[in-house]
ZATI-990980 format. One record per residue (C-alpha): residue number from 1; chain; z, x, y. Coordinates in pm, 1 decimal, m for minus. Layout:
N
+-----+------+----------+----------+----------+
| pos | unit |       pz |       px |       py |
+-----+------+----------+----------+----------+
| NUM |    A |        Z |        X |        Y |
...
+-----+------+----------+----------+----------+
***
This chain:
162
+-----+------+----------+----------+----------+
| pos | unit |       pz |       px |       py |
+-----+------+----------+----------+----------+
|   1 |    A |   8849.4 |  11215.3 |   5208.5 |
|   2 |    A |   8656.9 |  11161.1 |   5524.6 |
|   3 |    A |   8282.3 |  11166.0 |   5491.7 |
|   4 |    A |   8084.3 |  11273.8 |   5762.9 |
|   5 |    A |   7845.5 |  11017.6 |   5923.7 |
|   6 |    A |   7492.4 |  11106.8 |   6020.9 |
|   7 |    A |   7455.0 |  10782.5 |   6233.1 |
|   8 |    A |   7643.7 |  10776.3 |   6590.0 |
|   9 |    A |   7808.4 |  10442.7 |   6721.8 |
|  10 |    A |   7559.7 |  10372.5 |   6996.7 |
|  11 |    A |   7827.5 |  10196.4 |   7211.8 |
|  12 |    A |   8028.2 |  10523.5 |   7211.7 |
|  13 |    A |   7728.2 |  10721.1 |   7251.8 |
|  14 |    A |   7635.4 |  10508.4 |   7599.8 |
|  15 |    A |   7986.4 |  10565.2 |   7715.1 |
|  16 |    A |   8052.3 |  10904.2 |   7885.0 |
|  17 |    A |   8381.9 |  11044.7 |   7841.6 |
|  18 |    A |   8466.0 |  11179.9 |   8158.6 |
|  19 |    A |   8579.8 |  11522.4 |   8232.7 |
|  20 |    A |   8925.4 |  11408.5 |   8395.9 |
|  21 |    A |   9065.9 |  11756.2 |   8409.4 |
|  22 |    A |   8780.9 |  11929.1 |   8625.8 |
|  23 |    A |   8837.4 |  12031.9 |   8988.2 |
|  24 |    A |   8746.0 |  11777.5 |   9239.5 |
|  25 |    A |   8513.3 |  11876.0 |   9540.7 |
|  26 |    A |   8770.0 |  12058.2 |   9695.1 |
|  27 |    A |   8802.2 |  12293.9 |   9448.8 |
|  28 |    A |   9170.1 |  12182.6 |   9349.8 |
|  29 |    A |   9278.2 |  12068.6 |   8998.0 |
|  30 |    A |   9262.2 |  11712.7 |   8886.6 |
|  31 |    A |   9576.4 |  11519.9 |   8965.2 |
|  32 |    A |   9548.7 |  11373.0 |   8582.3 |
|  33 |    A |   9704.4 |  11551.4 |   8318.9 |
|  34 |    A |   9615.8 |  11674.0 |   7975.2 |
|  35 |    A |   9837.4 |  11420.2 |   7839.0 |
|  36 |    A |   9616.8 |  11133.7 |   7987.0 |
|  37 |    A |   9323.6 |  11290.8 |   7846.0 |
|  38 |    A |   9451.0 |  11271.0 |   7489.9 |
|  39 |    A |   9604.5 |  10913.9 |   7513.9 |
|  40 |    A |   9269.4 |  10787.4 |   7698.7 |
|  41 |    A |   9057.8 |  10969.9 |   7407.7 |
|  42 |    A |   9262.6 |  10779.5 |   7146.6 |
|  43 |    A |   9307.7 |  10442.4 |   7302.0 |
|  44 |    A |   9001.1 |  10377.4 |   7478.6 |
|  45 |    A |   8744.3 |  10509.2 |   7254.7 |
|  46 |    A |   8911.4 |  10598.7 |   6890.0 |
|  47 |    A |   9137.7 |  10310.4 |   6826.2 |
|  48 |    A |   8910.8 |  10043.5 |   7021.7 |
|  49 |    A |   8672.7 |  10138.2 |   6787.3 |
|  50 |    A |   8846.2 |  10133.9 |   6467.0 |
|  51 |    A |   9034.9 |   9829.7 |   6547.1 |
|  52 |    A |   8787.0 |   9613.9 |   6726.3 |
|  53 |    A |   8889.1 |   9250.5 |   6816.2 |
|  54 |    A |   9226.1 |   9324.0 |   6680.0 |
|  55 |    A |   9309.4 |   9626.6 |   6918.8 |
|  56 |    A |   9487.5 |   9438.3 |   7163.0 |
|  57 |    A |   9740.3 |   9307.0 |   6909.1 |
|  58 |    A |   9785.6 |   9595.5 |   6691.7 |
|  59 |    A |   9823.2 |   9832.7 |   7022.1 |
|  60 |    A |  10091.6 |   9559.2 |   7146.2 |
|  61 |    A |  10295.0 |   9607.3 |   6823.3 |
|  62 |    A |  10216.2 |   9988.9 |   6805.9 |
|  63 |    A |  10394.3 |   9991.5 |   7132.3 |
|  64 |    A |  10684.1 |   9803.4 |   7037.9 |
|  65 |    A |  10706.1 |  10027.7 |   6740.6 |
|  66 |    A |  10685.4 |  10347.5 |   6950.5 |
|  67 |    A |  10969.0 |  10236.7 |   7164.6 |
|  68 |    A |  11175.4 |  10179.1 |   6835.7 |
|  69 |    A |  11114.4 |  10556.5 |   6708.7 |
|  70 |    A |  11193.2 |  10712.2 |   7050.8 |
|  71 |    A |  11509.0 |  10510.0 |   7103.3 |
|  72 |    A |  11431.8 |  10448.6 |   7471.1 |
|  73 |    A |  11645.8 |  10246.7 |   7707.7 |
|  74 |    A |  11521.5 |  10097.1 |   8045.2 |
|  75 |    A |  11618.3 |  10370.8 |   8280.0 |
|  76 |    A |  11398.8 |  10621.1 |   8083.5 |
|  77 |    A |  11083.4 |  10424.6 |   8072.1 |
|  78 |    A |  10925.7 |  10537.1 |   8405.6 |
|  79 |    A |  10989.4 |  10894.2 |   8301.1 |
|  80 |    A |  10826.6 |  10824.7 |   7944.2 |
|  81 |    A |  10535.1 |  10678.9 |   8112.0 |
|  82 |    A |  10482.7 |  10990.5 |   8325.1 |
|  83 |    A |  10523.4 |  11234.0 |   8039.1 |
|  84 |    A |  10298.2 |  11023.6 |   7824.3 |
|  85 |    A |  10028.1 |  10997.6 |   8050.9 |
|  86 |    A |  10058.3 |  10627.9 |   8099.1 |
|  87 |    A |  10082.2 |  10597.1 |   8491.7 |
|  88 |    A |  10361.2 |  10536.6 |   8717.4 |
|  89 |    A |  10584.6 |  10253.2 |   8624.7 |
|  90 |    A |  10847.7 |  10073.4 |   8837.9 |
|  91 |    A |  11020.0 |   9762.6 |   8833.8 |
|  92 |    A |  10908.9 |   9537.6 |   9105.7 |
|  93 |    A |  11122.9 |   9230.1 |   9030.4 |
|  94 |    A |  11436.5 |   9116.5 |   8794.8 |
|  95 |    A |  11542.4 |   8764.1 |   8707.3 |
|  96 |    A |  11756.8 |   8620.4 |   8471.1 |
|  97 |    A |  11438.8 |   8533.4 |   8262.6 |
|  98 |    A |  11217.2 |   8794.1 |   8311.7 |
|  99 |    A |  11153.3 |   9168.4 |   8443.9 |
| 100 |    A |  10833.8 |   9240.8 |   8621.5 |
| 101 |    A |  10708.7 |   9599.2 |   8611.9 |
| 102 |    A |  10398.1 |   9751.0 |   8819.0 |
| 103 |    A |  10183.6 |  10027.2 |   8661.0 |
| 104 |    A |   9954.6 |  10245.6 |   8886.6 |
| 105 |    A |   9885.8 |  10580.4 |   8971.9 |
| 106 |    A |   9588.2 |  10810.0 |   8902.2 |
| 107 |    A |   9557.6 |  10725.4 |   8520.4 |
| 108 |    A |   9570.8 |  10378.5 |   8588.6 |
| 109 |    A |   9313.8 |  10408.3 |   8835.2 |
| 110 |    A |   9105.0 |  10633.8 |   8580.5 |
| 111 |    A |   9124.6 |  10359.6 |   8307.0 |
| 112 |    A |   8994.2 |  10107.4 |   8538.4 |
| 113 |    A |   8703.6 |  10350.4 |   8624.7 |
| 114 |    A |   8630.4 |  10418.0 |   8274.9 |
| 115 |    A |   8637.5 |  10063.5 |   8135.6 |
| 116 |    A |   8449.5 |   9885.3 |   8404.1 |
| 117 |    A |   8728.2 |   9710.3 |   8574.8 |
| 118 |    A |   8885.5 |   9573.7 |   8253.0 |
| 119 |    A |   9105.8 |   9799.4 |   8064.7 |
| 120 |    A |   9371.3 |   9674.5 |   7841.4 |
| 121 |    A |   9741.2 |   9762.4 |   7854.5 |
| 122 |    A |   9868.7 |   9631.9 |   7525.7 |
| 123 |    A |  10038.0 |   9969.1 |   7385.7 |
| 124 |    A |  10228.3 |   9989.2 |   7746.5 |
| 125 |    A |  10313.0 |   9638.6 |   7756.7 |
| 126 |    A |  10454.2 |   9669.2 |   7391.0 |
| 127 |    A |  10673.6 |   9971.3 |   7482.1 |
| 128 |    A |  10818.9 |   9791.3 |   7768.7 |
| 129 |    A |  10891.9 |   9458.8 |   7581.5 |
| 130 |    A |  11067.9 |   9647.8 |   7289.1 |
| 131 |    A |  11300.0 |   9853.1 |   7515.3 |
| 132 |    A |  11381.9 |   9568.6 |   7751.0 |
| 133 |    A |  11462.1 |   9373.0 |   7403.4 |
| 134 |    A |  11679.2 |   9683.9 |   7273.8 |
| 135 |    A |  11877.9 |   9715.3 |   7582.4 |
| 136 |    A |  11957.1 |   9367.5 |   7658.1 |
| 137 |    A |  11999.4 |   9276.8 |   7308.6 |
| 138 |    A |  11753.5 |   8962.7 |   7357.9 |
| 139 |    A |  11392.6 |   8871.7 |   7210.0 |
| 140 |    A |  11130.4 |   8967.3 |   7471.1 |
| 141 |    A |  10758.7 |   8895.7 |   7500.8 |
| 142 |    A |  10545.4 |   9102.5 |   7707.0 |
| 143 |    A |  10231.8 |   9012.1 |   7899.2 |
| 144 |    A |  10013.8 |   9180.3 |   8132.1 |
| 145 |    A |   9739.1 |   9105.2 |   8426.4 |
| 146 |    A |   9525.6 |   9361.4 |   8599.4 |
| 147 |    A |   9431.7 |   9392.7 |   8958.8 |
| 148 |    A |   9103.6 |   9570.7 |   8947.9 |
| 149 |    A |   9091.1 |   9579.7 |   9327.3 |
| 150 |    A |   9402.0 |   9747.6 |   9341.2 |
| 151 |    A |   9367.9 |   9917.5 |   9030.6 |
| 152 |    A |   9709.9 |   9841.9 |   8906.3 |
| 153 |    A |   9910.3 |   9650.6 |   8631.6 |
| 154 |    A |  10157.1 |   9389.2 |   8641.4 |
| 155 |    A |  10372.6 |   9346.5 |   8330.2 |
| 156 |    A |  10594.0 |   9062.7 |   8302.4 |
| 157 |    A |  10861.3 |   9086.4 |   8028.0 |
| 158 |    A |  10981.0 |   8736.9 |   7933.1 |
| 159 |    A |  11364.8 |   8702.2 |   7794.8 |
| 160 |    A |  11442.2 |   8450.3 |   7503.6 |
| 161 |    A |  11826.7 |   8431.7 |   7504.9 |
| 162 |    A |  11829.7 |   8146.2 |   7242.6 |
+-----+------+----------+----------+----------+
***
């Protein structure tokens, strides 16, 4: 049974959860989806607070497990990322030993703005790594780098065919 805490986490109290669904100054709805907001709250606030220093590794493996449960293939990844509110995913480069993906869009931009240009994308990297691994039937390891200036993410999937 969960107990209600009378103390608030000062780190969470200092961060403002933005109203990503509010209308912009032109009176138009936001480009961000309700799905994005739910994912953002869970990943960027709840899970990071619960997992602390282990959040990067745990979210990577959670992403791999999510891919296993969803029975994805590489062609379905962009659609999944859009529906899940992860952002716009496209393959940038493919070689015999790796795949290079680019993740961007309003959801990604919002995460850069929310996380002071240092958001983490381990969950997304894990989803892609496991999906590629299942599709090509070879062990894969994913890493990502962020570009805060362009507010985009480069996700590299290394293939080990041994």
